[in-house]
C-alpha positions in Angstrom: 0.1 0.1 0.0 1.4 3.6 -0.9 1.6 6.1 1.7 0.2 8.9 -0.6 -3.0 9.6 -1.8 -4.1 12.4 -4.3 -6.7 14.8 -3.4 -9.0 16.4 -5.9 -11.4 18.9 -4.5 -14.1 19.9 -7.1 -17.0 22.3 -7.6 -18.9 22.2 -11.0 -15.6 21.4 -13.1 -17.3 18.6 -15.0 -15.7 19.8 -18.4 -12.4 19.3 -17.1 -12.4 16.6 -14.2 -12.3 13.7 -16.5 -9.2 14.6 -17.8 -7.6 15.4 -14.6 -8.9 12.3 -12.8 -7.6 9.9 -15.8 -4.3 11.4 -16.2 -3.8 11.2 -12.1 -5.0 7.6 -12.2 -2.6 6.7 -14.7 0.1 7.3 -12.3 -1.1 4.4 -10.1 -1.7 6.4 -7.0 -5.0 6.3 -4.8 -7.4 9.2 -5.4 -10.0 10.8 -3.3 -12.4 13.3 -4.8 -14.4 15.6 -2.8 -17.7 16.7 -4.7 -18.1 19.8 -3.0 -21.9 20.0 -3.6 -21.6 20.0 -7.5 -24.8 20.8 -9.4 -23.3 20.2 -13.0 -22.4 17.0 -14.5 -19.6 16.1 -12.1 -21.4 13.0 -10.6 -21.9 11.4 -14.1 -18.3 11.9 -14.9 -17.3 10.3 -11.6 -19.4 7.4 -12.1 -18.3 6.9 -15.6 -14.5 7.0 -14.5 -15.1 4.8 -11.5 -16.9 2.1 -13.6 -14.2 2.5 -16.4 -12.8 -1.0 -17.4 -9.1 0.2 -17.5 -9.1 1.8 -14.2 -6.2 0.6 -12.1 -6.2 2.5 -9.0 -8.9 3.1 -6.4 -11.1 6.2 -6.4 -12.9 7.3 -3.2 -15.8 10.0 -3.8 -16.5 12.0 -0.6 -19.5 14.3 -1.0 -20.9 17.5 0.6 -24.6 18.1 0.4 -24.0 21.7 -0.7 -21.0 24.0 -1.6 -19.1 24.6 1.5 -15.9 25.9 -0.2 -12.4 24.7 -1.2 -11.0 24.9 2.4 -13.9 22.6 3.8 -13.4 20.1 1.0 -9.7 20.0 1.8 -10.4 19.4 5.5 -12.9 16.6 4.6 -10.2 14.8 2.4 -7.3 15.4 5.1 -9.5 13.7 7.9 -10.4 10.9 5.8 -7.0 10.4 4.6 -5.7 10.6 8.2 -8.2 7.9 9.4 -7.3 5.7 6.4 -3.6 5.7 7.4 -2.0 7.7 4.7 1.1 9.7 5.5 1.0 12.3 2.6 -1.7 13.9 0.3 -0.9 15.5 -2.9 -3.6 18.1 -3.7 -4.4 19.2 -7.2 -7.0 21.2 -8.7 -10.1 19.8 -11.0 -9.9 23.0 -13.3 -7.1 21.6 -15.6 -4.6 24.0 -14.6 -2.2 21.8 -13.1 -0.3 18.9 -15.0 -0.9 15.6 -13.1 2.3 14.3 -14.8 4.2 16.7 -12.6 3.0 14.9 -9.3 6.3 12.8 -9.2 8.2 16.1 -8.8 6.5 16.8 -5.6 6.8 13.1 -4.5 10.7 13.3 -5.1 10.9 16.4 -2.7 8.8 14.8 -0.1 10.3 14.3 3.5 10.1 14.3 7.2 8.1 17.4 8.3 8.2 18.7 4.8 5.5 20.7 3.0 6.0 20.7 -0.8 4.6 23.8 -2.8 4.1 23.5 -6.4 5.3 26.7 -7.6 3.6 28.0 -11.1 4.6 30.4 -13.5 2.5 33.7 -13.2 2.5 33.9 -17.1 -1.2 33.4 -18.4 -2.7 34.0 -15.0 -5.4 36.5 -14.7 -4.4 40.0 -13.3 -6.4 39.7 -10.2 -5.0 36.2 -9.5 -1.4 37.4 -9.9 -1.8 40.5 -7.9 -3.5 38.4 -5.1 -0.6 36.0 -5.3 2.2 38.7 -4.9 0.3 40.4 -2.1 0.1 37.1 -0.3 3.8 36.3 -1.0 4.8 39.5 0.4 3.0 39.3 3.8 3.6 35.4 4.0 7.4 36.5 3.9 7.0 39.2 6.4 5.2 36.9 8.8 7.5 33.8 8.6 10.7 34.8 7.2 10.3 32.3 4.4 10.2 33.4 0.8 8.0 31.7 -1.6 6.9 32.5 -5.1 3.4 31.1 -5.2 1.6 31.0 -1.8 -1.7 30.6 -3.6 -1.1 27.5 -5.5 -3.3 24.4 -4.9 -0.8 21.9 -6.0 1.2 20.7 -3.0 2.1 17.8 -1.1 0.9 17.9 2.8 2.7 15.7 5.6 -0.7 14.5 7.2 0.8 13.6 10.6 2.4 17.1 10.8 -0.4 19.4 9.8 -1.3 22.2 12.0 -4.8 21.9 13.5 -7.6 21.9 10.8 -9.6 24.1 13.3 -7.6 27.2 12.2 -8.1 26.5 8.6 -10.9 28.5 6.9 -13.6 27.1 4.6 -12.8 28.9 1.3 -9.9 30.0 -0.7 -7.9 31.6 2.5 -7.6 28.0 3.6 -4.5 27.3 1.7 -2.7 30.4 2.9 -3.7 29.5 6.5 -2.2 26.2 6.2 1.3 27.5 4.9 1.3 30.0 7.6 0.5 27.7 10.6 2.9 25.1 9.0 5.7 27.4 8.9 5.2 28.8 12.4 4.9 25.0 13.3 8.4 24.4 12.0 7.7 22.3 8.9 10.2 22.9 6.3 8.4 24.3 3.1 10.1 23.3 -0.2 8.9 25.0 -3.6 9.1 22.9 -6.7 8.7 24.4 -9.9 5.6 23.0 -11.8 4.0 23.8 -15.2 0.7 25.5 -15.5 -2.0 25.6 -17.9 -5.3 27.5 -18.4 -7.5 25.7 -20.8 -10.4 27.6 -22.5 -13.0 25.3 -20.8 -11.7 25.9 -17.4 -14.0 27.0 -14.9 -12.7 29.1 -11.9 -14.5 29.8 -8.7 -11.9 32.6 -7.7 -13.8 35.8 -6.9 -11.6 38.5 -7.5 -13.0 40.8 -4.8 -14.6 38.5 -2.2 -11.7 36.1 -2.0 -9.2 38.8 -2.3 -10.8 40.2 0.7 -10.8 37.1 2.5 -7.0 36.8 1.8 -6.5 40.3 3.0 -8.3 39.3 6.3 -6.1 36.3 6.8 -3.1 38.8 6.3 -4.5 41.2 8.8 -5.1 38.5 11.4 -1.5 37.1 10.5 0.0 40.5 12.1 -0.8 39.8 15.7 -0.6 36.1 15.3 3.0 36.5 13.9 4.1 38.9 16.6 2.6 36.9 19.6 2.5 33.4 18.3 4.5 32.8 15.0 7.9 34.8 15.4 8.4 33.6 19.1 8.1 30.2 18.2 10.4 30.6 15.2 12.8 32.3 17.6 12.7 29.6 20.0 13.6 27.0 17.7 16.5 28.9 16.4 17.7 29.3 19.9 17.5 25.6 20.9 18.2 23.9 17.8 
């Protein structure tokens, strides 16, 4: 049994989900898909792939009764994976922007207390997303002393046993930034790995430029007192005693 499971959260991405799922399954890893209250043809796509005669790897589908947000989908998948005894979880988006074939690059970088971050090139990204990423990168460095070029990427490898408490993680797009911040403060090693990115014409993105940027901004505002009274003291103590 492999120690790694691939997590695919999805919400109304039926047009790209099949391709992402089939290419991921071709790698021979178990997959868990979180249907976050989809109202399109996602269920039909999942049923078709799961029933396919050529499927080699197991697929588990977890379903939310209605849309709870990407962060909620990740928390559902992480809790399930921990209960199933997996050690690592690779997260990949279902909108087709990531290359499943790059998953081995993340696996090569995995290690003890290590969170691997798939860093995308910003070329081709929408202006709002690029600005939100740069904004988030700046404050992440200020709060942790760690420089990352892509703090908004959903393509990551998480060490499940060393995750920060999921209670501190929000339910929507801000969740991934919170996971990075609390992982850094907890002392996990954050390793960026360059990955490819593609924005297909039929890609459906649920990033809302104003609402989600405001959520990221709120995380950064809350991050200041947390960094001063929680994060930086922990970092300094580790440096003093290691």
